Structures are given as C-alpha cells and as structure tokens.
C-alpha positions as CSV (number, residue, x, y, z in Angstrom):
1,X,-13.6,7.8,1.1
2,X,-12.6,11.0,2.7
3,X,-11.4,14.0,1.0
4,X,-8.0,14.2,-0.1
5,X,-7.6,10.5,-1.0
6,X,-5.2,9.7,-3.7
7,X,-4.4,6.5,-5.4
8,X,-1.0,6.4,-3.7
9,X,-2.8,5.9,-0.4
10,X,-4.1,2.6,-1.7
11,X,-0.6,1.5,-2.6
12,X,0.4,2.5,1.0
13,X,-2.3,0.2,2.3
14,X,-1.1,-2.6,0.2
15,X,2.6,-2.0,1.0
16,X,1.7,-2.1,4.7
17,X,0.0,-5.5,4.2
18,X,2.8,-6.8,2.1
19,X,5.8,-5.7,4.0
20,X,6.4,-6.6,7.6
21,X,8.0,-3.4,8.8
22,X,7.5,-0.6,11.3
23,X,5.2,2.2,9.9
24,X,8.0,4.6,10.5
25,X,10.2,2.8,8.1
26,X,7.5,2.3,5.5
27,X,6.6,6.1,5.7
28,X,10.2,6.9,4.9
29,X,10.3,4.3,2.1
30,X,7.4,5.9,0.3
31,X,9.0,9.4,0.1
32,X,9.6,10.8,3.6
33,X,6.0,11.1,4.6
34,X,5.1,11.8,8.1
35,X,4.4,8.5,10.0
36,X,1.0,9.7,11.1
37,X,0.0,10.4,7.7
38,X,1.1,7.1,6.4
39,X,-0.7,5.4,9.3
40,X,-3.9,7.2,8.6
41,X,-4.2,6.4,5.0
42,X,-2.7,2.9,5.1
43,X,-5.0,1.8,8.0
44,X,-8.0,3.5,6.2
45,X,-7.4,1.4,3.1
46,X,-6.6,-1.9,5.0
47,X,-9.9,-1.4,7.0
48,X,-11.8,-0.8,3.6
49,X,-10.2,-3.9,2.0
50,X,-11.2,-6.0,5.0
51,X,-14.8,-5.4,4.2
52,X,-14.6,-6.7,0.6
53,X,-16.2,-9.8,-0.2
54,X,-14.0,-12.6,-1.1
55,X,-14.6,-15.2,-3.8
56,X,-11.7,-17.6,-4.3
57,X,-12.1,-19.7,-7.5
58,X,-8.8,-21.4,-7.1
59,X,-6.1,-20.9,-4.3
60,X,-3.5,-21.4,-7.1
61,X,-4.7,-18.7,-9.2
62,X,-5.1,-16.5,-6.2
63,X,-1.6,-16.9,-5.0
64,X,-0.2,-16.4,-8.6
65,X,-2.1,-13.2,-9.1
66,X,-1.1,-12.1,-5.7
67,X,2.4,-12.8,-6.5
68,X,2.2,-10.8,-9.8
69,X,0.4,-7.8,-8.2
70,X,2.8,-7.6,-5.3
71,X,5.8,-7.7,-7.6
72,X,4.5,-5.1,-9.9
73,X,3.6,-2.9,-6.8
74,X,7.1,-3.2,-5.3
75,X,8.6,-2.3,-8.8
76,X,6.4,0.8,-9.2
77,X,7.2,1.9,-5.6
78,X,10.9,1.4,-6.1
79,X,10.9,3.4,-9.3
80,X,8.9,6.1,-7.8
81,X,11.4,6.3,-4.8
82,X,14.3,6.3,-7.2
83,X,12.8,9.0,-9.4
84,X,12.1,11.2,-6.3
85,X,15.6,10.7,-5.2
86,X,17.0,11.8,-8.5
87,X,14.9,15.0,-8.4
88,X,12.7,14.2,-11.3
C-alpha cells in the first residue's frame, strides 16, 4: 500500500461499496474530505479487495457476517462524524 495509508481509508472503501451514493456526498459524509482524496483511497481499497481470494463456507453465514460488519461500520462512521461535528 502507498505511503499515507490510514485505517480510515479502508473504511472509506467499504463505505463506497456499501452505500450507493455519489462520491461527492460520501466524501462529505466522512468529514468534509476532498472528493478526489476520497476517490483515490476508496478506489485503491476496492481494487485491493477485489483481488482477495474468496472462500464461502455458507452463504447464510456470509450474509449474516456482512450484515453485522456493515451495521458496525455504519455506527462507527456515524459516531465519528457526530463527534467531529461536536468539536471533540
């Protein structure tokens, strides 16, 4: 991965995959980030994720884990944005 990579960039990529919205709106939702910055990092991680090998043991387990993970990710992003809005 390139220099400057942070864990939040992975979350941007996952958010991009989860939420069907414009990059402009997504960039604003993660904390007033420039659209090009959001695009760079989210696409980099989406591309990296696409090269991961996939082994599905059970589609039910996969969908359950995906739902739990996406819910937790959404809550973390909302709390992070809320904390940023409150100046913390």
